[in-house]
C-alpha positions as CSV (number, residue, x, y, z in Angstrom):
1,X,-0.2,0.1,0.0
2,X,1.3,3.3,-0.9
3,X,0.6,6.3,1.1
4,X,-0.5,9.2,-0.5
5,X,1.2,12.9,0.4
6,X,-1.1,15.8,1.3
7,X,-1.0,18.2,-2.1
8,X,-1.8,22.1,-1.2
9,X,-5.4,22.9,-2.4
10,X,-6.1,24.4,-5.7
11,X,-7.9,27.8,-5.8
12,X,-10.8,26.1,-7.0
13,X,-10.8,23.7,-3.7
14,X,-10.2,26.8,-1.3
15,X,-13.3,28.9,-3.1
16,X,-15.6,25.5,-2.8
17,X,-14.5,25.2,1.2
18,X,-15.2,28.6,1.8
19,X,-18.8,28.8,3.2
20,X,-19.7,32.1,4.0
21,X,-23.4,31.1,4.2
22,X,-24.6,33.8,2.0
23,X,-28.3,34.0,1.1
24,X,-29.5,33.7,-2.3
25,X,-30.4,37.5,-2.6
26,X,-27.5,38.7,-1.5
27,X,-25.3,36.7,-3.6
28,X,-27.4,37.6,-6.7
29,X,-27.2,41.2,-5.8
30,X,-23.0,40.6,-5.3
31,X,-23.6,39.0,-9.3
32,X,-25.5,42.7,-10.4
33,X,-23.1,44.6,-9.0
34,X,-19.9,42.6,-9.9
35,X,-20.9,42.2,-13.8
36,X,-23.0,45.3,-14.5
37,X,-26.3,43.5,-15.0
38,X,-28.6,45.7,-13.9
39,X,-31.0,45.6,-16.6
40,X,-31.9,42.0,-15.1
41,X,-33.4,43.9,-11.6
42,X,-36.7,45.3,-13.1
43,X,-37.1,41.4,-14.3
44,X,-36.7,39.8,-11.6
45,X,-38.8,42.1,-9.6
46,X,-41.8,41.4,-12.2
47,X,-41.3,38.1,-11.8
48,X,-41.5,38.0,-8.2
49,X,-44.6,40.1,-8.1
50,X,-46.1,37.7,-10.4
51,X,-45.1,34.9,-8.7
52,X,-46.7,36.3,-5.3
53,X,-49.8,36.7,-7.5
54,X,-50.3,33.2,-8.5
55,X,-49.5,31.9,-4.6
56,X,-52.2,34.4,-3.1
57,X,-54.9,33.5,-5.8
58,X,-55.1,30.0,-4.3
59,X,-55.8,31.2,-0.9
60,X,-58.4,33.2,1.0
61,X,-56.7,36.4,-0.6
62,X,-58.1,35.6,-4.2
63,X,-61.3,37.7,-4.1
64,X,-59.3,40.4,-3.1
65,X,-56.7,39.7,-6.2
66,X,-59.4,39.3,-8.8
67,X,-60.7,42.7,-7.7
68,X,-57.6,44.7,-9.2
69,X,-58.0,43.0,-12.6
């Protein structure tokens, strides 16, 4: 049996081991800021609002939502 010698972790392995516990929203915000993709923000806001309306349409709030349209 041969023993393997430990190697120095690569940059990829260091990044994979770095768990900062960031939320999805903070990671998305960092992505927008770093890549200057600010045009994605209105699209995501509209998608979140539509998703919220769809979820609320199956609850007791449905009659109030239907009066908006």
